C-alpha positions as CSV (number, residue, x, y, z in Angstrom):
1,M,127.7,150.4,82.4
2,R,127.0,153.9,80.3
3,E,126.2,152.2,77.3
4,D,123.8,149.8,79.1
5,L,122.0,152.8,80.5
6,L,121.7,154.6,77.1
7,K,120.2,151.6,75.7
8,K,117.7,150.8,78.6
9,F,116.2,154.2,78.4
10,E,116.7,154.6,74.8
11,V,119.2,157.7,75.1
12,E,121.0,159.2,72.2
13,A,124.9,159.5,73.5
14,D,125.2,162.6,71.7
15,G,122.2,164.4,72.4
16,Y,120.6,165.9,75.5
17,T,117.9,164.2,77.5
18,L,116.5,165.2,80.5
19,L,115.4,161.7,82.4
20,L,113.8,161.8,85.9
21,L,113.8,158.4,87.3
22,G,111.6,157.5,90.4
23,K,113.1,155.7,93.4
24,D,111.5,152.6,92.0
25,G,113.9,152.7,89.2
26,L,111.3,153.5,86.4
27,E,111.0,156.6,84.2
28,K,108.9,159.3,85.5
29,Y,109.7,162.2,83.0
30,R,111.4,162.7,79.8
31,N,112.2,165.9,77.8
32,R,114.8,166.5,75.1
33,T,115.1,170.1,75.5
34,A,116.3,172.0,78.4
35,V,114.1,172.7,81.1
36,P,114.4,175.4,83.9
37,L,115.1,174.0,87.1
38,E,112.4,175.6,88.9
39,E,110.2,173.5,86.7
40,V,112.1,170.3,87.3
41,F,111.6,171.0,90.9
42,K,107.7,171.2,90.3
43,I,107.8,168.1,88.4
44,I,109.4,166.3,91.2
45,D,107.2,168.0,93.8
46,Q,104.1,166.4,92.0
47,M,105.3,162.9,92.4
48,P,103.4,160.8,94.7
49,M,106.6,159.7,96.7
50,R,107.7,163.3,97.1
51,R,104.3,164.4,98.0
52,Q,104.4,161.7,100.9
53,E,107.6,163.1,101.8
54,M,106.4,166.4,102.1
55,R,103.6,165.4,104.2
56,K,105.4,163.6,106.9
57,Q,107.5,166.8,107.1
58,D,104.8,168.8,108.3
């Protein structure tokens, strides 16, 4: 299974890749360098489904 995912998302097994997937299973963000956690949260909060969730919470 691991190899299938690496191949599907074109990720090198011996490297570093931050890959964010949406609830639909599609790639939403990719970066091959470390990203501060705060930046990851900002990226997620800008995604349409996350914005919809946040509106429902208000």
